[in-house]
C-alpha positions in Angstrom: 107.1 144.8 132.3 104.9 141.6 132.3 106.9 138.5 131.8 105.0 137.5 128.7 105.7 140.9 127.2 109.3 140.6 128.0 109.4 137.2 126.3 107.8 138.7 123.2 110.3 141.6 123.1 113.2 139.2 123.4 111.8 137.1 120.6 111.4 140.1 118.3 115.0 141.3 119.0 116.3 137.7 118.3 114.4 137.5 115.0 115.7 140.9 113.8 119.3 140.2 114.7 119.1 136.7 113.2 117.7 138.0 109.9 120.4 140.6 109.6 123.3 138.2 110.4 121.9 135.6 108.0 121.8 138.2 105.2 125.4 139.3 106.0 126.5 135.7 105.9 125.1 135.4 102.4 127.0 138.4 101.3 130.3 136.7 102.1 129.2 133.4 100.5 128.5 131.6 103.8 125.4 129.5 104.6 122.7 131.6 106.4 122.9 129.2 109.4 126.5 130.5 110.0 125.2 134.0 110.4 122.4 132.9 112.7 124.7 131.0 114.9 127.0 134.1 115.2 123.9 136.2 115.9 123.1 134.0 118.8 126.6 134.3 120.2 126.6 138.1 119.7 123.4 138.4 121.8 125.1 136.6 124.7 128.0 137.5 127.1 130.6 137.3 124.3 129.5 140.6 122.6 126.4 142.1 124.1 127.6 141.4 127.6 130.8 143.4 127.0 128.8 146.6 126.4 128.1 149.0 129.3 124.8 148.5 131.2 124.7 144.7 131.4 122.5 144.5 128.3 122.5 140.8 127.9 121.0 140.2 131.3 118.5 143.0 130.9 117.3 141.6 127.6 117.4 138.0 128.7 116.7 138.0 132.5 116.8 134.6 134.2 113.0 134.5 134.6 112.3 134.4 130.9 115.1 131.9 130.0 112.9 128.7 130.7 110.3 130.0 128.2 112.9 130.7 125.6 114.5 127.3 126.2 111.2 125.5 125.8 110.5 127.2 122.5 114.0 126.6 121.4 113.6 122.8 122.0 110.5 122.9 119.9 112.4 124.5 117.1 115.1 121.9 117.5 112.6 119.1 117.2 111.2 120.6 114.0 114.6 121.1 112.6 115.6 117.4 113.2 112.4 116.4 111.5 113.5 118.5 108.5 116.9 116.8 108.6 115.2 113.4 108.5 112.8 114.5 105.8 115.6 115.8 103.5 117.8 112.7 104.0 117.5 110.8 100.8 119.2 107.4 100.9 118.6 106.9 97.2 121.7 108.9 96.7 123.7 105.9 97.9 122.3 103.5 95.3 125.1 102.2 93.1 127.7 103.7 95.5 127.1 101.6 98.5 130.7 100.2 98.8 132.4 103.5 98.0 130.2 105.8 100.1 130.1 103.3 103.0 133.9 102.9 103.1 134.6 106.7 103.0 131.8 107.4 105.5 133.0 104.7 107.9 136.5 105.9 107.8 135.5 109.6 108.2 133.6 108.7 111.3 135.9 106.1 113.0 139.1 108.1 112.6 137.9 111.4 114.1 135.9 109.6 116.7 139.0 107.8 117.8 141.1 111.0 117.7 138.4 112.8 119.7 138.4 110.0 122.3 142.2 110.2 122.5 141.9 114.0 122.9 140.1 113.5 126.1 143.2 112.3 127.8 144.7 115.8 127.2 141.6 117.9 128.0 140.0 115.9 130.8 142.2 117.4 133.6 141.0 120.9 132.6 137.3 120.0 132.2 136.6 117.3 134.7 133.9 119.1 136.6 130.7 121.2 135.8 128.2 123.0 137.9 126.3 119.7 138.2 129.3 117.8 139.6 132.2 115.6 138.4 132.4 114.7 134.7 132.8 111.0 134.0 135.8 110.4 131.8 133.9 107.9 129.5 131.0 110.3 129.0 133.3 113.2 128.0 135.4 110.9 125.8 132.4 109.6 123.9 130.9 113.1 123.4 134.2 114.5 122.2 134.5 111.6 119.7 131.0 112.3 118.4 131.7 116.1 118.2 134.7 115.3 116.0 132.9 112.8 113.8 129.8 114.6 112.8 129.0 116.1 109.4 126.1 118.3 108.8 124.2 116.9 105.8 121.9 119.9 105.3 124.6 122.5 105.3 126.9 120.3 103.1 124.0 119.8 100.6 123.3 123.6 100.6 127.0 124.3 99.7 127.0 121.8 96.9 123.7 123.0 95.4 124.7 126.6 95.6 127.8 125.8 93.5 126.1 123.4 91.2 128.3 120.5 92.4 125.4 118.2 93.1 125.4 117.5 89.3 129.0 116.3 89.4 130.3 112.8 90.3 132.2 114.3 93.2 129.1 116.2 94.5 126.8 113.2 94.3 129.5 111.0 96.1 129.8 113.7 98.8 126.1 113.7 99.3 126.0 109.9 99.5 128.9 109.9 102.0 127.2 112.6 104.1 123.9 110.7 104.1 125.7 107.5 105.4 127.7 109.6 107.8 124.5 111.1 109.2 123.0 107.7 109.8 126.2 106.4 111.4 126.7 109.5 113.6 123.1 109.7 114.9 123.0 106.0 115.6 126.3 106.3 117.5 125.1 109.4 119.4 121.9 107.6 120.5 124.1 104.8 121.9 126.4 107.4 123.6 123.4 109.1 125.2 122.2 105.7 126.4 125.6 105.0 128.0 125.7 108.4 129.7 122.1 108.4 130.7 122.1 104.8 131.9 122.6 104.1 135.5 124.5 100.8 134.8 125.0 98.1 132.2 121.5 96.8 132.6 119.9 100.2 132.1 122.1 100.8 129.0 120.9 97.5 127.6 117.3 98.4 128.3 117.6 101.8 126.5 119.3 100.2 123.5 116.7 97.4 123.2 113.8 99.9 123.6 115.4 102.2 121.0 115.7 99.3 118.5 112.1 98.3 119.2 111.0 101.9 118.6 112.9 102.0 115.3 111.4 98.7 114.2 107.9 100.0 115.0 108.4 103.2 113.1 109.8 101.6 109.9 107.7 98.4 110.0 104.3 99.8 110.9 104.1 103.6 110.9 106.0 104.1 107.6 103.5 102.1 105.5 100.6 103.9 107.2 102.1 107.3 106.3 101.8 106.5 102.6 98.1 107.3 102.9 99.1 111.0 103.4 100.2 111.1 99.7 96.7 109.8 98.6 95.1 112.4 100.9 97.3 115.1 99.5 96.4 114.2 95.9 92.7 114.2 96.6 92.8 117.6 98.3 95.3 119.0 95.8 97.1 120.9 98.6 98.5 120.5 102.1 95.4 120.7 104.2 95.4 121.6 108.0 94.4 118.0 108.7 97.4 116.5 106.8 99.9 119.0 108.5 98.3 118.2 111.9 98.9 114.5 111.4 102.5 115.2 110.5 103.1 117.5 113.5 101.4 115.1 115.9 103.6 112.3 114.6 106.7 114.4 115.1 105.8 115.4 118.6 104.6 111.9 119.6 107.8 110.3 118.3 109.9 112.9 120.2 108.1 112.1 123.4 108.6 108.4 122.9 112.4 108.7 122.5 112.6 111.0 125.4 110.8 108.5 127.6 113.0 105.7 126.4 116.0 107.7 127.6 117.9 108.9 124.5 116.6 112.4 123.4 113.5 113.9 121.9 115.4 114.9 118.7 115.9 111.3 117.7 112.1 110.7 117.5 111.7 113.7 115.3 114.6 112.6 113.1 113.2 109.1 112.6 109.7 110.4 111.9 111.2 112.6 109.1 113.2 109.6 107.8 110.1 107.4 107.4 108.0 110.0 105.6 106.9 108.8 102.2 109.2 109.6 99.3 107.5 107.9 96.3 105.3 110.4 94.5 105.5 112.8 97.5 107.7 115.6 96.1 104.9 118.2 96.2 103.8 117.1 99.7 107.4 117.3 101.0 107.9 120.8 99.4 104.8 122.2 101.0 105.6 120.7 104.4 109.1 122.3 104.3 107.7 125.6 103.2 105.2 125.7 106.1 107.7 124.6 108.7 110.2 127.3 107.6 107.8 130.0 108.6 107.7 128.6 112.1 111.0 126.9 112.6 113.6 129.0 110.8 112.1 132.4 111.4 110.8 132.1 114.9 112.0 129.0 116.9 115.5 128.1 115.8 116.9 131.6 116.4 115.9 131.1 120.0 118.0 127.9 120.0 121.0 129.9 118.8 120.5 132.5 121.5 120.2 129.8 124.2 123.4 128.4 122.8 125.0 131.9 122.7 124.0 132.6 126.3 126.1 129.6 127.3 129.0 130.6 125.1 131.4 133.1 126.6 134.3 133.7 124.3 135.7 136.3 126.7 135.9 133.7 129.4 138.4 131.5 127.6 141.5 131.2 129.7 145.1 131.3 128.4 145.1 127.5 128.3 141.9 127.6 126.3 143.6 129.0 123.2 146.0 126.1 122.8 143.1 123.8 123.6 141.1 125.4 120.8 144.1 124.9 118.4 144.3 121.3 119.4 140.6 120.7 119.0 140.7 122.3 115.5 143.7 120.1 114.6 141.8 116.9 115.7 138.5 118.0 114.2 139.9 119.0 110.8 142.6 116.4 110.6 140.4 113.5 111.7 137.5 114.2 109.2 139.8 115.2 106.3 142.3 112.4 106.9 139.5 109.8 107.3 137.7 110.8 104.1 140.8 111.5 102.0 142.7 108.4 102.8 139.7 106.1 102.3 138.8 107.9 99.0 142.3 107.4 97.7 142.3 103.8 98.7 139.1 103.4 96.7 140.8 104.9 93.6 139.1 108.3 93.8 141.3 110.9 92.1 143.3 113.3 94.3 141.3 116.5 93.6 138.0 114.7 94.3 139.4 113.0 97.4 140.6 116.4 98.7 137.2 117.9 98.0 135.5 115.1 99.9 137.8 115.7 102.9 137.0 119.4 102.9 133.2 118.8 102.6 133.1 116.2 105.4 134.3 118.9 107.8 131.0 120.8 107.5 129.4 120.7 110.9 127.0 123.7 111.2 123.9 123.5 113.4 124.1 119.7 113.6 127.2 120.1 115.8 125.4 122.6 118.0 122.6 120.1 118.6 125.2 117.5 119.9 126.9 120.0 122.0 123.7 121.1 123.7 122.9 117.5 124.5 126.3 117.1 126.0 125.8 120.3 128.1 122.4 119.1 129.2 123.8 115.8 130.3 126.5 117.5 132.3 129.6 116.2 130.4 130.7 119.6 128.9 131.6 122.6 131.1 131.2 126.2 130.0 134.6 126.7 128.6 134.8 123.4 126.7 131.3 124.1 125.4 132.5 127.5 124.1 135.6 126.0 122.5 133.6 123.3 120.7 131.0 125.9 119.5 133.9 127.9 118.0 135.2 124.8 116.3 131.7 124.2 114.8 131.6 127.7 113.4 135.2 127.8 112.1 135.0 124.4 110.4 131.7 125.3 108.7 133.0 128.7 107.6 136.2 127.3 106.1 134.5 124.7 104.0 133.3 127.1 101.2 136.6 129.0 100.7 138.7 125.8 100.9 136.4 124.1 98.4 136.8 126.9 95.9 140.5 126.5 96.1 140.7 122.8 95.7 137.7 122.5 93.4 137.4 125.8 91.4 134.5 126.6 89.1 136.4 125.6 86.0 136.8 122.1 87.5 133.1 121.9 88.2 132.2 122.9 84.6 134.7 120.3 83.3 133.1 117.6 85.5 129.6 118.5 84.5 130.6 118.3 80.8 132.3 115.0 81.3 129.2 113.6 83.0 127.1 114.8 80.1 129.5 113.3 77.5 129.4 110.0 79.4 125.7 110.1 79.4 125.5 110.8 75.7 128.1 108.3 74.7 129.6 110.8 72.3 130.7 109.1 69.0 131.2 110.1 65.4 127.5 110.4 64.6 125.8 113.6 63.2 123.9 115.1 66.2 121.1 117.6 66.4 120.6 119.0 69.9 117.1 120.2 70.3 115.9 122.3 73.3 112.5 121.1 74.4 111.4 124.1 76.4 107.6 123.5 76.0 106.3 120.0 76.7 103.2 120.8 74.6 105.4 121.2 71.5 108.0 118.6 72.4 107.0 116.0 69.8 106.9 118.5 67.0 110.2 120.0 67.9 111.7 116.5 68.0 110.2 115.8 64.6 111.9 118.8 63.1 115.2 117.7 64.7 114.8 114.2 63.3 114.2 115.7 59.8 117.4 117.8 60.1 119.3 114.5 60.5 118.4 113.5 57.0 119.1 109.9 56.1 122.0 107.9 54.9 124.4 108.8 57.7 124.7 107.8 61.4 122.7 110.4 63.3 121.2 111.0 66.7 118.8 113.5 68.2 119.8 114.8 71.6 116.7 116.0 73.6 117.5 118.7 76.1 115.6 120.6 78.7 116.7 123.0 81.5 115.4 123.1 85.0 115.4 126.3 87.0 116.6 125.2 90.5 114.1 126.3 93.1 115.4 128.4 95.9 115.9 126.4 99.1 112.6 126.1 101.0 114.6 126.0 104.2 117.6 128.1 104.9 119.0 125.5 107.2 118.7 122.8 104.5 119.3 122.6 100.8 115.9 122.0 99.3 117.8 119.1 97.8 114.9 116.6 97.7 112.7 119.1 95.8 115.3 119.9 93.2 116.3 116.3 92.6 112.6 115.4 92.2 112.2 118.3 89.7 115.2 117.0 87.7 114.0 113.3 87.9 110.6 114.4 86.6 112.2 116.3 83.7 114.4 113.4 82.8 111.4 111.0 82.9 109.5 113.3 80.5 112.5 113.4 78.2 113.0 109.7 78.3 109.3 109.2 77.3 109.8 111.6 74.4 113.0 109.8 73.4 111.0 106.5 73.3 108.4 108.1 71.0 111.2 109.5 68.7 113.0 106.1 68.6 109.7 104.5 67.6 109.9 106.5 64.3 113.3 105.0 63.6 115.4 108.0 64.8 118.0 107.4 67.5 117.5 109.7 70.5 119.1 110.4 73.8 118.4 112.9 76.6 120.4 115.6 78.4 119.3 117.9 81.2 120.8 120.2 83.8 119.9 123.0 86.2 120.6 126.5 84.9 120.7 130.1 85.9 121.9 131.3 82.4 120.0 129.2 79.8 121.7 130.5 76.6 125.3 130.1 77.9 124.5 126.7 79.3 122.8 125.6 76.1 125.9 126.6 74.0 128.0 124.7 76.5 125.7 121.6 76.1 126.0 121.8 72.3 129.8 122.0 72.6 129.9 119.1 75.0 127.6 116.9 72.8 129.6 117.8 69.7 126.4 118.7 68.0 126.2 119.7 64.3 123.0 121.7 64.8 121.4 123.3 67.8 117.6 123.6 67.3 115.6 126.0 69.5 112.2 127.6 69.4 112.3 131.0 67.9 110.4 132.6 70.7 112.7 131.1 73.3 115.6 132.2 71.2 114.4 135.8 71.1 113.9 135.8 74.9 117.2 134.2 75.9 119.9 134.7 73.2 121.9 138.0 73.5 120.9 138.9 70.0 117.7 137.0 69.7 116.5 139.3 66.9 119.0 137.6 64.6 121.4 140.5 64.3 124.9 139.9 65.5 124.4 136.3 66.8 127.9 135.3 67.7 128.9 131.7 67.1 132.7 132.3 67.1 134.4 129.5 68.8 131.4 127.1 68.3 131.4 124.5 65.6 127.7 123.9 65.5 125.0 125.8 63.6 122.0 127.4 65.3 118.5 126.9 63.9 115.6 128.9 65.4 112.2 127.4 64.4 108.8 128.9 64.6 106.3 126.1 64.6 103.0 126.5 62.8 99.6 125.9 64.4 99.1 122.7 62.4 101.4 120.4 60.4 101.6 120.6 56.6 100.6 117.8 54.3 102.9 114.8 54.1 103.9 115.7 50.5 104.5 119.4 51.1 108.0 120.4 49.9 110.9 121.9 51.8 111.8 125.5 50.8 115.3 127.0 51.2 116.2 130.7 50.8 119.9 131.1 50.8 122.9 133.2 49.7 126.5 132.2 49.1 127.8 132.9 52.6 128.2 130.2 55.3 124.7 130.8 56.6 123.4 130.1 53.1 125.4 126.9 52.7 124.1 125.8 56.2 120.6 126.5 55.1 121.0 124.4 51.9 122.5 121.6 53.9 119.7 121.6 56.5 117.0 122.0 53.8 118.4 119.1 51.7 118.5 116.9 54.8 114.9 117.7 55.7 113.7 117.1 52.2 115.5 113.8 52.0 114.2 112.7 55.4 110.6 113.6 54.4 110.9 112.2 50.9 109.6 115.4 49.4 110.8 118.0 46.8 113.4 120.7 47.7 112.6 124.2 46.3 115.7 126.4 46.3 115.5 130.2 45.9 118.9 132.0 45.5 118.6 135.8 45.4 122.3 136.1 44.3 121.7 134.8 40.8 122.5 132.2 38.2 126.2 131.6 39.1 125.3 130.7 42.7 122.5 128.4 41.3 125.0 126.5 39.2 127.4 126.1 42.2 124.6 124.8 44.5 123.2 122.7 41.6 126.6 120.9 41.3 126.7 120.3 45.0 123.2 118.8 44.9 123.9 116.5 42.0 124.8 113.5 44.2 121.5 113.8 46.1 119.6 114.3 42.9 121.1 111.1 41.5 120.2 109.5 44.8 116.5 110.4 44.2 116.1 113.8 45.7 114.0 116.1 43.6 114.9 119.8 43.7 114.1 122.9 41.6 115.4 126.5 41.5 112.4 128.8 41.9 111.6 132.4 42.1 110.7 134.1 45.4 107.0 134.2 44.5 106.8 130.5 44.0 108.8 129.8 47.2 106.3 132.0 49.1 103.3 130.3 47.6 104.6 126.7 47.8 102.9 125.8 51.1 106.1 124.3 52.4 106.3 121.9 55.3 109.6 123.4 56.4 111.1 126.7 55.2 114.8 127.2 55.9 116.2 130.7 55.6 119.8 131.8 55.9 120.1 134.3 58.8 121.9 136.7 56.6 118.7 137.2 54.6 116.7 138.0 57.8 113.5 136.5 56.4 112.0 133.7 58.5 108.3 134.4 58.1 106.2 131.3 57.3 104.6 131.3 53.9 101.6 129.3 55.0 99.8 128.3 58.2 101.4 124.8 58.0 105.0 125.9 57.5 107.7 125.5 60.1 109.9 128.5 59.6 113.6 127.9 60.4 116.3 130.6 60.5 119.8 129.3 60.4 123.1 130.7 61.6 126.1 128.7 60.4 128.8 127.4 62.8 132.4 126.9 62.2 132.0 123.4 60.8 129.8 124.6 58.0 132.1 127.6 57.3 135.1 125.2 57.0 133.3 122.4 55.0 132.9 122.0 51.3 129.2 121.9 50.5 129.4 119.0 48.0 131.2 116.9 50.6 128.8 117.8 53.3 125.8 116.9 51.1 127.4 113.7 50.0 127.4 112.5 53.6 123.6 112.1 53.2 124.1 109.3 50.7 127.4 107.7 51.8 126.0 105.2 54.3 123.3 103.9 52.0 125.7 103.5 49.1 128.2 101.7 51.3 125.5 99.5 52.7 123.6 98.5 49.6 126.2 99.2 46.9 123.8 101.4 45.0 122.2 104.8 45.5 118.9 104.9 47.4 115.8 105.1 45.2 
């Protein structure tokens, strides 16, 4: 077989096995990268080499390995660019002291322990095929191997569990971001020390590296902002824009390789200086394009190159206690450094424990460091294998351990606490409105404002859900894209809140990622202690379990649900509010909502009660205080209610009649919550006049 054909066959097999193992990893709630790393090991002497026929050598003969290695290095360079591109240091804002302290401790302690571990391991691993291993070089690399945290894998774990919306999750991301910067900077220095031929050479490498970083951040970074303008003009990622990015990645890699550190540092720095402001769509498209080349084709080759150097079967008897010692130092150093620092900074025990667990995530980032150590001749085959196993085990244990110390119920509680803190929950009457369609946002907010009524402390809570995008890169988290989506959503809601407040109605905003909108919306309403949950009728029909109005279950919820169907155009300013209600809790809720809307609009309330005169007298008595306060209302027949041309028509859900009576009518169907069921209607309606009477000493006119 021609050598090119043999390379193509090997690549095809690698891609197939990598895909299968990545899917299997997902089935057991592990990041895909774990499956791909194991796939690379399985194709090497550890598994395939144990089968009859010497299959690993036949599939990967020595003559094709240089080609696979070259492609693997290209994949590694692209991956490091992705790491730099996804590293968002805005996560650290407001947490500089806390994140910096925890990160510094979680790097220094494991680095020191790894350095100390060398005194035990060095006699067993003091020589490689290239010759004697310098003690300092091995000690420095063991320190780095113990100190690293894989930001992309950690971010993926957090986003998969929804923890990036919690205080603990954001703090973990901030710590990992600082940790990455510290570790890569330290690694560059370590490579300079190992590569340098003396103190003068080390100083030369360090000075040139600093000059390169200054050039990239001071000159190249401002120039790259032009890519955003070019992208906006084109409306897409053009071949020219992508070519500029790839040329920059490769040129930066060449420069750092010439300096004497490693090509990956240039790629990482180029990713770090890519524009962030207004570049969310550009970043997303770059990540999507690179996934097709890097994740599917090139990086699996890197895993196989690593796997061919990993021989689990070759571990000696002494290797097993060495692995146990390596695991003890790796886990204990990272966990202890993060946990102790977090507790000293007054972080609660559960959150501090979660941080310690998360900081142990190593993943592909660890393999990158180990490959550098092997290339520099400081790691022999057995120690390399032991450290690869450590990387896999510490990454695999993160998810299960995190679920034990930070279960789903704790995540839900923390998300609710964050939302309550953002809302500043008080004793005011709150209407939570889901703004699912930006085109109708202002009109939905206006209905919510009307349901507040006047005369009492009230607030409109504007909510919108964001469907979290699937990660554009399996080896990362897609974190920057999702955070940008959320930021854009919150910006839109804040702009809407400003417009609502300009009308004199207090407003605040609430948003979250969701996979189950209806359940999450009910949870939001509970968290906000809302009195009314207002949703669009079409959204309600599509998302609520009983969106047709039959059997909508609000047991356990204190708020009422109001589903509104907006008209094509608004009614006249003096159009009345119509209520169609019975004597059940839904009816009382409809009367309360209709009276509030009529009072807020300053228009007449028309009340149709199918159940007869006795109910009319009961509701009339309850409305007496509002009538004395200036609210005009009349009991009407159904024909007059239908012909009234109402601005808002509120119908109790039990009557199953929400059709608008005219083109300008907003039709609201209301399901009463527990608060309405428990309340006395006269008292509830009286709350609409209490504040004004207390403030002015007389009813409002």
